[in-house]
GUBA-799974 format. One line per field, with one value per atom (N, C-alpha, C): residue in one letter; chain; atom name; z, y, x. Coordinates in steps of 0.02 Angstrom, whole numbers, plus 50000, padded with zeros to 5 digits. Atoms other than C-alpha are relative to their C-alpha. Layout:
type = [a/...];
mol = [A/...];
atom = [CA/...];
w = [Z/...];
v = [Y/...];
u = [X/...];
***
This chain:
type = [m/m/m/l/l/l/p/p/p/v/v/v/r/r/r/d/d/d/t/t/t/v/v/v/a/a/a/r/r/r/r/r/r/f/f/f/p/p/p/p/p/p/f/f/f/l/l/l/t/t/t/w/w/w/a/a/a/v/v/v/i/i/i/a/a/a/i/i/i/c/c/c/v/v/v/f/f/f/v/v/v/y/y/y/l/l/l/f/f/f/e/e/e/a/a/a/a/a/a/l/l/l/p/p/p/p/p/p/r/r/r/v/v/v/f/f/f/e/e/e/r/r/r/f/f/f/l/l/l/f/f/f/e/e/e/h/h/h/g/g/g/l/l/l/v/v/v/p/p/p/a/a/a/r/r/r/f/f/f/f/f/f/g/g/g/h/h/h/l/l/l/a/a/a/i/i/i/r/r/r/r/r/r/p/p/p/p/p/p/d/d/d/l/l/l/w/w/w/d/d/d/y/y/y/r/r/r/v/v/v/f/f/f/v/v/v/t/t/t/h/h/h/m/m/m/f/f/f/l/l/l/h/h/h/g/g/g/g/g/g/f/f/f/l/l/l/h/h/h/l/l/l/l/l/l/m/m/m/n/n/n/m/m/m/w/w/w/t/t/t/l/l/l/l/l/l/v/v/v/f/f/f/g/g/g/p/p/p/a/a/a/i/i/i/e/e/e/d/d/d/r/r/r/l/l/l/g/g/g/t/t/t/r/r/r/r/r/r/y/y/y/l/l/l/l/l/l/f/f/f/y/y/y/f/f/f/a/a/a/c/c/c/g/g/g/l/l/l/f/f/f/a/a/a/g/g/g/l/l/l/a/a/a/h/h/h/a/a/a/v/v/v/v/v/v/n/n/n/a/a/a/s/s/s/s/s/s/t/t/t/v/v/v/p/p/p/a/a/a/v/v/v/g/g/g/a/a/a/s/s/s/g/g/g/a/a/a/i/i/i/a/a/a/g/g/g/v/v/v/i/i/i/g/g/g/a/a/a/y/y/y/a/a/a/r/r/r/m/m/m/f/f/f/p/p/p/r/r/r/a/a/a/r/r/r/l/l/l/v/v/v/m/m/m/v/v/v/i/i/i/p/p/p/v/v/v/l/l/l/f/f/f/i/i/i/p/p/p/f/f/f/f/f/f/v/v/v/e/e/e/v/v/v/p/p/p/a/a/a/l/l/l/v/v/v/f/f/f/a/a/a/a/a/a/f/f/f/w/w/w/f/f/f/f/f/f/s/s/s/q/q/q/i/i/i/i/i/i/p/p/p/g/g/g/l/l/l/l/l/l/t/t/t/l/l/l/q/q/q/a/a/a/a/a/a/p/p/p/d/d/d/v/v/v/g/g/g/g/g/g/v/v/v/a/a/a/w/w/w/w/w/w/a/a/a/h/h/h/i/i/i/g/g/g/g/g/g/f/f/f/v/v/v/a/a/a/g/g/g/w/w/w/a/a/a/l/l/l/a/a/a/p/p/p/i/i/i/l/l/l/r/r/r/r/r/r/s/s/s/h/h/h/r/r/r/h/h/h/h/h/h/r/r/r/r/r/r/f/f/f/y/y/y/a/a/a/d/d/d/e/e/e/g/g/g/v/v/v/y/y/y/g/g/g/f/f/f/l/l/l/p/p/p/d/d/d/g/g/g/r/r/r/r/r/r/s/s/s/r/r/r/g/g/g/n/n/n/v/v/v/g/g/g/s/s/s/g/g/g/p/p/p/w/w/w/g/g/g];
mol = [A/A/A/A/A/A/A/A/A/A/A/A/A/A/A/A/A/A/A/A/A/A/A/A/A/A/A/A/A/A/A/A/A/A/A/A/A/A/A/A/A/A/A/A/A/A/A/A/A/A/A/A/A/A/A/A/A/A/A/A/A/A/A/A/A/A/A/A/A/A/A/A/A/A/A/A/A/A/A/A/A/A/A/A/A/A/A/A/A/A/A/A/A/A/A/A/A/A/A/A/A/A/A/A/A/A/A/A/A/A/A/A/A/A/A/A/A/A/A/A/A/A/A/A/A/A/A/A/A/A/A/A/A/A/A/A/A/A/A/A/A/A/A/A/A/A/A/A/A/A/A/A/A/A/A/A/A/A/A/A/A/A/A/A/A/A/A/A/A/A/A/A/A/A/A/A/A/A/A/A/A/A/A/A/A/A/A/A/A/A/A/A/A/A/A/A/A/A/A/A/A/A/A/A/A/A/A/A/A/A/A/A/A/A/A/A/A/A/A/A/A/A/A/A/A/A/A/A/A/A/A/A/A/A/A/A/A/A/A/A/A/A/A/A/A/A/A/A/A/A/A/A/A/A/A/A/A/A/A/A/A/A/A/A/A/A/A/A/A/A/A/A/A/A/A/A/A/A/A/A/A/A/A/A/A/A/A/A/A/A/A/A/A/A/A/A/A/A/A/A/A/A/A/A/A/A/A/A/A/A/A/A/A/A/A/A/A/A/A/A/A/A/A/A/A/A/A/A/A/A/A/A/A/A/A/A/A/A/A/A/A/A/A/A/A/A/A/A/A/A/A/A/A/A/A/A/A/A/A/A/A/A/A/A/A/A/A/A/A/A/A/A/A/A/A/A/A/A/A/A/A/A/A/A/A/A/A/A/A/A/A/A/A/A/A/A/A/A/A/A/A/A/A/A/A/A/A/A/A/A/A/A/A/A/A/A/A/A/A/A/A/A/A/A/A/A/A/A/A/A/A/A/A/A/A/A/A/A/A/A/A/A/A/A/A/A/A/A/A/A/A/A/A/A/A/A/A/A/A/A/A/A/A/A/A/A/A/A/A/A/A/A/A/A/A/A/A/A/A/A/A/A/A/A/A/A/A/A/A/A/A/A/A/A/A/A/A/A/A/A/A/A/A/A/A/A/A/A/A/A/A/A/A/A/A/A/A/A/A/A/A/A/A/A/A/A/A/A/A/A/A/A/A/A/A/A/A/A/A/A/A/A/A/A/A/A/A/A/A/A/A/A/A/A/A/A/A/A/A/A/A/A/A/A/A/A/A/A/A/A/A/A/A/A/A/A/A/A/A/A/A/A/A/A/A/A/A/A/A/A/A/A/A/A/A/A/A/A/A/A/A/A/A/A/A/A/A/A/A/A/A/A/A/A/A/A/A/A/A/A/A/A/A/A/A/A/A/A/A/A/A/A/A/A/A/A/A/A/A/A/A/A/A/A/A/A/A/A/A/A/A/A/A/A/A/A/A/A/A/A/A/A/A/A/A/A/A/A/A/A/A/A/A/A/A/A/A/A/A/A/A/A/A/A/A/A/A/A/A/A/A/A/A/A/A/A/A/A/A/A/A/A/A/A/A/A/A/A/A/A/A/A/A/A/A/A/A/A/A/A/A/A/A/A/A/A/A/A/A/A/A/A/A/A/A/A/A/A/A/A/A/A/A/A/A/A/A/A/A/A/A/A/A/A/A/A/A/A/A/A/A/A/A/A/A/A/A/A];
atom = [N/CA/C/N/CA/C/N/CA/C/N/CA/C/N/CA/C/N/CA/C/N/CA/C/N/CA/C/N/CA/C/N/CA/C/N/CA/C/N/CA/C/N/CA/C/N/CA/C/N/CA/C/N/CA/C/N/CA/C/N/CA/C/N/CA/C/N/CA/C/N/CA/C/N/CA/C/N/CA/C/N/CA/C/N/CA/C/N/CA/C/N/CA/C/N/CA/C/N/CA/C/N/CA/C/N/CA/C/N/CA/C/N/CA/C/N/CA/C/N/CA/C/N/CA/C/N/CA/C/N/CA/C/N/CA/C/N/CA/C/N/CA/C/N/CA/C/N/CA/C/N/CA/C/N/CA/C/N/CA/C/N/CA/C/N/CA/C/N/CA/C/N/CA/C/N/CA/C/N/CA/C/N/CA/C/N/CA/C/N/CA/C/N/CA/C/N/CA/C/N/CA/C/N/CA/C/N/CA/C/N/CA/C/N/CA/C/N/CA/C/N/CA/C/N/CA/C/N/CA/C/N/CA/C/N/CA/C/N/CA/C/N/CA/C/N/CA/C/N/CA/C/N/CA/C/N/CA/C/N/CA/C/N/CA/C/N/CA/C/N/CA/C/N/CA/C/N/CA/C/N/CA/C/N/CA/C/N/CA/C/N/CA/C/N/CA/C/N/CA/C/N/CA/C/N/CA/C/N/CA/C/N/CA/C/N/CA/C/N/CA/C/N/CA/C/N/CA/C/N/CA/C/N/CA/C/N/CA/C/N/CA/C/N/CA/C/N/CA/C/N/CA/C/N/CA/C/N/CA/C/N/CA/C/N/CA/C/N/CA/C/N/CA/C/N/CA/C/N/CA/C/N/CA/C/N/CA/C/N/CA/C/N/CA/C/N/CA/C/N/CA/C/N/CA/C/N/CA/C/N/CA/C/N/CA/C/N/CA/C/N/CA/C/N/CA/C/N/CA/C/N/CA/C/N/CA/C/N/CA/C/N/CA/C/N/CA/C/N/CA/C/N/CA/C/N/CA/C/N/CA/C/N/CA/C/N/CA/C/N/CA/C/N/CA/C/N/CA/C/N/CA/C/N/CA/C/N/CA/C/N/CA/C/N/CA/C/N/CA/C/N/CA/C/N/CA/C/N/CA/C/N/CA/C/N/CA/C/N/CA/C/N/CA/C/N/CA/C/N/CA/C/N/CA/C/N/CA/C/N/CA/C/N/CA/C/N/CA/C/N/CA/C/N/CA/C/N/CA/C/N/CA/C/N/CA/C/N/CA/C/N/CA/C/N/CA/C/N/CA/C/N/CA/C/N/CA/C/N/CA/C/N/CA/C/N/CA/C/N/CA/C/N/CA/C/N/CA/C/N/CA/C/N/CA/C/N/CA/C/N/CA/C/N/CA/C/N/CA/C/N/CA/C/N/CA/C/N/CA/C/N/CA/C/N/CA/C/N/CA/C/N/CA/C/N/CA/C/N/CA/C/N/CA/C/N/CA/C/N/CA/C/N/CA/C/N/CA/C/N/CA/C/N/CA/C/N/CA/C/N/CA/C/N/CA/C/N/CA/C/N/CA/C/N/CA/C/N/CA/C/N/CA/C/N/CA/C/N/CA/C/N/CA/C/N/CA/C/N/CA/C/N/CA/C/N/CA/C/N/CA/C/N/CA/C/N/CA/C/N/CA/C/N/CA/C/N/CA/C/N/CA/C/N/CA/C/N/CA/C/N/CA/C/N/CA/C/N/CA/C/N/CA/C/N/CA/C/N/CA/C/N/CA/C/N/CA/C/N/CA/C/N/CA/C/N/CA/C/N/CA/C/N/CA/C/N/CA/C/N/CA/C/N/CA/C/N/CA/C/N/CA/C/N/CA/C/N/CA/C/N/CA/C/N/CA/C/N/CA/C/N/CA/C/N/CA/C/N/CA/C/N/CA/C/N/CA/C/N/CA/C/N/CA/C/N/CA/C/N/CA/C/N/CA/C/N/CA/C/N/CA/C/N/CA/C];
w = [49948/58973/50016/49984/58992/50043/49963/59115/49972/50048/59066/50053/49975/59223/50096/49916/59432/50031/49958/59580/50050/49946/59676/49971/50019/59689/49983/50012/59639/50024/49977/59710/49950/50039/59567/49916/50063/59374/50011/50009/59331/49917/50070/59209/49986/50034/59216/49972/50049/59158/49925/50051/59031/49938/50008/58990/49956/50027/58964/49951/50064/58844/49953/50074/58733/49985/50012/58726/49964/50022/58684/49928/50063/58557/49946/50062/58471/49994/50027/58470/49959/50043/58399/49919/50044/58278/49939/50031/58221/49984/50026/58222/49920/50049/58086/49938/50072/57972/49959/50021/57955/49964/50036/57813/50037/49963/57862/50013/49983/57861/50055/49959/57945/50077/49925/58083/50039/49983/58090/50052/49992/58126/50061/49954/58246/50058/49939/58357/50036/49973/58356/50046/49976/58407/50063/49934/58530/50045/49971/58594/50041/49953/58737/49977/50037/58645/50062/49944/58790/49994/50018/58716/49986/49999/58702/50054/49929/58890/50026/49969/58944/49931/50055/58769/49995/50053/58642/49958/50031/58581/50034/49959/58735/50011/50018/58706/49952/50073/58532/50022/49964/58608/50048/49938/58778/50006/50013/58815/50017/49966/58856/50037/49956/58955/49966/50048/58818/49965/50009/58777/50044/49938/58936/50003/50003/58885/49976/50046/58790/50077/49934/58982/50007/49989/58970/49934/50043/58794/49979/50028/58766/50021/49971/58873/49958/50043/58742/49918/50079/58596/49999/49994/58531/49927/50037/58392/49950/50046/58319/50043/49969/58343/50039/49946/58453/50067/49930/58563/50041/49976/58586/50031/49964/58629/50041/49928/58750/50053/49927/58850/50030/49978/58843/50040/49962/58894/50071/49907/59050/50025/49968/59093/50018/49988/59074/50063/49962/59189/50076/49931/59331/50022/49964/59342/50014/49950/59401/50073/49910/59570/50045/49982/59578/50003/50017/59525/50080/49934/59656/50062/49933/59796/50008/50012/59759/50011/50020/59707/49926/50055/59539/49988/49997/59589/50022/49989/59660/49971/50063/59522/49965/50070/59397/50017/49969/59506/50003/49991/59543/49909/50044/59360/49952/50041/59279/50043/49954/59426/49980/50047/59367/49934/50060/59197/49991/49998/59239/50024/49965/59349/49943/50054/59207/49936/50064/59068/50032/49950/59194/50015/49994/59219/49940/50048/59049/49955/50001/59002/50018/49970/59117/49993/50026/59084/49931/50071/58892/49987/50019/58894/49934/50075/58727/49944/50070/58628/49982/50035/58495/49973/50026/58469/50059/49973/58527/50036/49969/58682/50005/49975/58669/50027/49960/58758/50064/49940/58901/50038/49963/58980/50060/49927/59104/50049/49953/59188/50014/49977/59171/50042/49955/59251/50077/49923/59394/50029/49983/59401/50013/49972/59415/50049/49948/59539/50066/49915/59662/50006/49998/59619/50032/49968/59685/50070/49923/59838/50034/49985/59864/50012/50006/59833/49978/50013/59843/49990/50003/59865/49962/50032/59753/49920/50056/59600/49931/50063/59429/49946/50050/59277/49931/50043/59146/49943/50077/58967/49969/50037/58908/49922/50045/58731/49974/50029/58656/49954/50051/58501/49971/50007/58460/50060/49949/58608/50069/49952/58754/50076/49939/58927/50066/49940/59091/50041/49933/59248/50054/49934/59427/50032/49984/59485/50063/49959/59643/49984/50046/59584/50017/49990/59684/49955/50054/59601/49925/50092/59415/50019/50000/59478/50017/49971/59549/49929/50075/59367/49951/50056/59263/50011/49980/59359/49985/50027/59340/49948/50080/59156/49974/50010/59143/50012/49971/59246/49973/50035/59171/49910/50076/58979/50014/49970/59070/50004/49980/59136/49925/50067/58957/49963/50032/58874/50010/49974/58968/49968/50034/58863/49907/50068/58685/49979/50020/58575/50014/49994/58618/49964/50050/58464/49983/50026/58458/50031/49974/58475/50028/49978/58541/50066/49925/58735/50025/49967/58847/50076/49961/58976/50083/49945/59116/50015/49980/59106/50032/49958/59151/50064/49923/59301/50041/49988/59344/50026/49978/59343/50041/49958/59428/50076/49946/59570/50048/49964/59588/50019/49981/59589/50070/49939/59732/50050/49958/59823/50014/49999/59790/50026/49995/59831/50075/49930/60015/50016/49977/60015/49976/50020/59911/49991/49994/59955/50057/49952/60020/50078/49944/60227/49976/50007/60243/50012/49984/60322/49967/50049/60173/49930/50062/60066/50054/49994/60071/50015/50001/60114/49937/50072/59963/50010/49986/59921/49957/50035/59877/49930/50076/59679/49993/50014/59692/49987/49987/59708/49958/50045/59639/50041/49975/59692/50039/50000/59820/50014/49974/59842/50050/49950/59984/49948/50044/59909/49983/50018/59917/49965/50064/59795/50034/49979/59907/49992/50004/59908/50076/49941/60043/50034/49964/60183/50020/49995/60201/50067/49956/60336/49991/50032/60249/50050/49941/60382/49965/50016/60383/49991/49999/60375/49968/50050/60300/49948/50068/60139/49949/50094/59980/50022];
v = [50001/49087/49929/50078/48931/50014/49996/48889/49974/50031/48856/49971/50010/48850/49996/50020/48792/50024/49990/48828/49927/50045/48665/49964/50041/48566/49932/50065/48399/49969/50043/48262/49950/50061/48147/50006/50008/48132/49982/49998/48135/49931/50023/47977/49966/50040/47900/50056/49950/48066/50012/50026/48054/49940/50044/47879/50009/50009/47924/50057/49929/48090/49944/50035/47976/49941/50031/47842/50035/49947/47966/50020/49985/48039/49940/50066/47856/49997/50033/47805/50068/49944/47995/49999/50015/47955/49957/50045/47795/50014/49999/47868/50066/49948/48012/49977/50035/47872/49953/50044/47794/50047/49943/47853/50008/49964/47952/49942/50042/47809/49957/50081/47673/50048/49968/47831/50002/49977/47863/49942/50052/47688/49972/50016/47661/50036/49957/47798/49964/50010/47733/49921/50058/47553/50021/50000/47610/50056/49948/47770/49979/50004/47788/50008/49976/47782/49994/50002/47803/49940/50035/47712/49918/50077/47548/49982/50017/47535/50021/49974/47648/50014/49965/47678/49942/50027/47586/49943/50059/47499/49949/50052/47415/49948/50049/47343/49964/50030/47284/49932/50047/47201/50002/50009/47169/50024/50029/47223/49949/50043/47096/50028/49971/47111/50031/49990/47136/50100/49918/47307/50040/49938/47394/50003/49988/47404/50065/49938/47577/50054/49967/47646/50021/50003/47631/50033/49971/47650/50083/49928/47812/50064/49967/47893/50012/49995/47878/50016/49962/47932/50071/49943/48103/50029/50002/48172/50070/49941/48310/50014/49978/48372/50054/49949/48541/49957/50041/48411/49973/50035/48310/50055/49943/48466/50033/49943/48557/49948/50049/48395/49970/50036/48328/50071/49931/48527/49994/49969/48537/49923/50073/48341/50033/49983/48416/50054/49948/48565/49975/50006/48497/49906/50055/48299/49981/50004/48302/49997/49990/48370/49947/50062/48227/49964/50060/48099/50004/50021/48155/49979/50007/48175/49923/50073/48007/49947/50052/47910/49955/50027/47808/49943/50035/47665/50031/49973/47763/50054/49958/47889/49976/50038/47754/49973/50013/47700/50060/49912/47891/50013/49993/47917/49972/50045/47778/50012/49996/47794/50075/49935/47984/49996/49987/47923/49964/50020/47804/50014/49953/47905/50050/49958/48033/49964/50031/47907/49983/50022/47849/50067/49933/48025/50012/49969/48074/49957/50025/47919/49989/49995/47914/50058/49937/48100/49993/50000/48068/49928/50070/47888/49982/50021/47887/50016/49959/47973/49937/50049/47869/50034/49984/47983/49988/50017/47924/50061/49953/48022/49968/50022/48016/50057/49963/48096/49994/50024/48093/50062/49946/48268/49985/50019/48174/49963/50031/48095/50061/49928/48265/50048/49952/48369/49960/50056/48231/50038/49978/48276/50082/49930/48463/50010/50014/48430/49985/50010/48340/50047/49942/48485/50046/49953/48615/49975/50038/48495/50012/50015/48471/50071/49927/48648/50060/49952/48772/50074/49921/48922/49992/49996/48865/50049/49931/48994/49977/50012/48960/50056/49933/49069/49979/50015/49086/50048/49948/49166/49995/49979/49272/50039/49964/49303/50078/49936/49477/50025/49988/49519/49965/50039/49392/50032/49994/49460/49963/50034/49367/50038/49980/49431/49941/50048/49335/50015/49979/49326/49942/50041/49245/49985/50025/49157/49931/50061/49040/49944/50058/48870/49979/50013/48858/50042/49945/49033/49973/50041/48927/49955/50070/48766/50027/49961/48873/50008/49978/48973/49941/50046/48819/49947/50056/48693/50032/49993/48815/50032/49995/48851/49925/50048/48667/49986/49996/48675/50029/49962/48804/49969/50027/48729/49929/50073/48553/50004/49986/48613/50008/49963/48700/49923/50071/48513/49964/50056/48433/50001/49984/48512/49983/49999/48486/49924/50076/48322/49966/50058/48169/49994/50012/48153/50050/49948/48319/49984/50002/48318/50068/49934/48432/49981/50009/48451/49945/50063/48303/50044/49973/48434/49953/50053/48296/49954/50026/48189/50044/49951/48348/50018/50002/48372/49930/50053/48193/49996/50012/48186/50037/49938/48349/49973/50017/48287/49938/50065/48108/50027/49988/48196/50039/49968/48318/49943/50045/48165/49953/50053/48035/50036/49966/48168/49969/50017/48155/49915/50068/47969/49962/50050/47903/50038/49958/48039/49973/50041/47964/50066/49975/48015/50049/49953/48151/49955/50039/48024/49948/50038/47920/50051/49940/48084/50010/49983/48124/50068/49903/48325/50009/49953/48435/50023/49957/48492/50066/49937/48668/50026/49988/48660/49961/50020/48567/50039/49961/48712/50077/49945/48873/50055/49936/49024/50045/49955/49130/49959/50031/48983/49940/50074/48836/49950/50053/48673/49980/50019/48653/50056/49938/48816/50075/49961/48934/50057/49960/49105/50001/49991/49100/50092/49931/49253/49997/49993/49224/49965/50053/49088/49929/50057/48932/49930/50071/48808/49931/50077/48618/49976/50037/48597/49950/50043/48451/50032/49972/48543/49945/50038/48473/49936];
u = [49952/47990/50034/49992/48104/50078/49948/48232/50073/49937/48423/50049/49957/48506/49961/50030/48472/50075/49950/48583/50015/50001/48569/50064/49949/48724/49998/49989/48773/50053/49954/48872/50034/49983/48879/49985/50039/48858/49937/50081/48682/49998/50004/48699/49948/50043/48535/49958/50021/48473/50016/49962/48595/49970/50015/48535/49926/50073/48345/50012/50000/48398/50025/49991/48489/49970/50055/48368/49938/50059/48235/50024/49957/48373/49983/49975/48413/49902/50057/48200/49989/50030/48169/50037/49978/48297/49969/50039/48217/49952/50070/48050/50021/49987/48124/50025/49988/48182/49940/50017/48018/49961/50052/47888/49946/50065/47753/49941/50061/47618/50029/49985/47729/49997/49991/47774/49946/50030/47597/49964/50030/47555/50035/49952/47711/49977/50014/47649/49922/50066/47475/50006/49993/47540/50054/49959/47673/49969/50018/47587/49937/50040/47458/49925/50050/47282/49947/50036/47158/49937/50060/47006/50017/49986/47110/49982/50015/47082/49939/50062/46947/49935/50057/46839/49972/50043/46758/50040/49961/46913/50006/50010/46913/49950/50068/46734/50018/49993/46783/50059/49963/46933/50048/49979/46975/50089/49921/47175/50024/49970/47282/50065/49965/47441/50068/49952/47556/49974/50028/47439/50023/49990/47486/50088/49921/47659/50014/50002/47620/50005/49994/47610/50074/49928/47796/50039/49975/47844/49970/50019/47743/50054/49944/47873/50060/49916/48024/49983/50029/47912/49987/50030/47897/49987/50049/47798/50037/49968/47930/50065/49958/48088/50016/50032/48024/50001/50037/47934/50050/49944/48092/50049/49953/48201/49987/50030/48096/49999/50017/48063/50081/49917/48260/50031/49973/48292/49984/50047/48183/50018/49954/48257/50060/49918/48429/49994/49999/48395/49984/50030/48281/50025/49982/48329/50081/49943/48517/49997/49992/48470/49950/50045/48337/50025/49940/48456/50048/49942/48578/49966/50031/48457/49964/50028/48372/50038/49947/48510/49972/50009/48513/49939/50061/48386/49942/50072/48263/49980/50002/48269/49959/50033/48227/49934/50049/48087/49950/50045/48027/49967/50023/48043/49928/50050/47944/49928/50065/47814/49960/50026/47778/49973/50031/47767/49935/50064/47643/49926/50065/47541/49986/50005/47558/49943/50037/47483/49915/50059/47360/49929/50037/47282/49965/50021/47280/49956/50061/47178/49947/50050/47071/49950/50001/47043/49962/50023/47008/50006/50003/46941/49977/50024/46860/50046/49969/47001/50035/49961/47091/50055/49947/47236/50055/49970/47393/50044/49963/47488/50071/49932/47668/50047/49963/47814/50017/49981/47905/49991/50025/47818/49981/50015/47742/50023/49948/47870/50052/49960/47974/49957/50058/47809/50021/49984/47847/50061/49940/48025/50004/50016/47966/49967/50034/47855/50041/49966/47972/50059/49968/48101/49972/50039/47968/50017/50002/47959/50059/49938/48133/50035/49977/48204/49965/50056/48066/50054/49979/48194/50085/49953/48316/49993/49994/48354/50017/50000/48316/50016/49983/48388/49979/50052/48255/50033/49983/48274/49915/50067/48124/50018/49982/48153/49944/50048/48075/50033/49975/48090/50077/49921/48225/50054/49960/48338/49978/50018/48350/50010/49982/48334/49974/49988/48369/49997/50034/48284/50009/49976/48312/49941/50052/48166/49987/49983/48131/49969/50029/48084/49930/50072/47924/49948/50025/47874/49995/49988/47923/49946/50038/47820/49933/50075/47673/49973/50014/47654/50000/50033/47677/49977/50047/47561/49955/50064/47415/50002/50019/47460/49981/50014/47436/49929/50082/47257/49962/50050/47179/49974/50040/47183/49996/50018/47160/49933/50086/46988/49979/50015/46961/49977/49999/46994/49946/50048/46854/49944/50048/46752/49997/49978/46830/49971/50012/46794/50061/49919/46914/50037/49962/46976/50050/49948/47068/50067/49922/47254/50029/49985/47360/50031/49954/47453/49940/50032/47407/50029/50009/47369/49993/50011/47313/50062/49944/47467/50063/49964/47571/49973/50034/47450/50014/49997/47444/50089/49928/47651/50023/49991/47667/49983/50043/47553/50052/49967/47650/50078/49928/47824/50011/50010/47771/49988/50010/47703/50045/49949/47830/50076/49949/47976/50044/49953/47997/49989/50023/47939/50084/49937/48100/50051/49941/48221/50047/49966/48364/50009/49996/48414/50064/49931/48563/50052/49943/48664/50022/49965/48680/50049/49985/48749/50081/49920/48946/49977/50006/48961/50047/49976/48985/50064/49934/49139/49984/50033/49162/49995/50020/49162/49963/50061/49014/49942/50053/48903/50000/49973/48866/50029/49979/48952/49966/50051/48846/49940/50059/48724/50022/50021/48679/50006/49998/48702/49910/50077/48506/49960/50038/48497/49989/50017/48461/50052/49950/48555/50026/49969/48688/50005/50013/48690/50079/49941/48875/50030/49984/48880/49973/50016/48888/49998/49996/48932/50007/49981/48923/49918/50061/48719/49982/50004/48647/49950/50035/48568/49997/50010/48492/49962];
***
């Protein structure tokens, strides 16, 4: 089940969201040009390896200030094309609405804060792991959490492929976010019993990022008085600016 469109209106182009996507694509193209062994070394050097900070590697060589850069750099690395594609698609669906309501500077702060909290959550839970965690999914999980907090009744168009036939359904944002969050919680709890050096999905990064986004959204959201009113062509016909389905009386309230 993949989101393909939402109903929340935007006032401005999401330049920062596009910039993050462009940087991630550029970094991935650089990674793809590396020989396999160099690529693995590159991920280990710039990805988030929990044992460097909370495990046996930290005992051998305590991390210095430069080592902590990986809590940022890992957000722009991806392990494969499908990993990159899924993350960037999700960011493109949910990011523009959050950027519009927070503003560019607050959105930048928000994005990095979610990514940092996601990385910390993953590193603490998997303290002895030497497998580098890479990807923007922790920060993007924060964007999903903020979206669910700010636009719970917005509608998401989802595509469900059944035997190569796409079926489209419409679900409330809060329903999708709740389903997504619990789909991270269950395997996240199961991985607590797994071997520390088993690779796979960084479930706790997703959980930590989502919680950070949910908590930060009302703190960083700009007041309605700092927004201009929406123009008629900036929304989706039949929906209010905050993504709710219109009941025929749009009016001029401070939605979104």
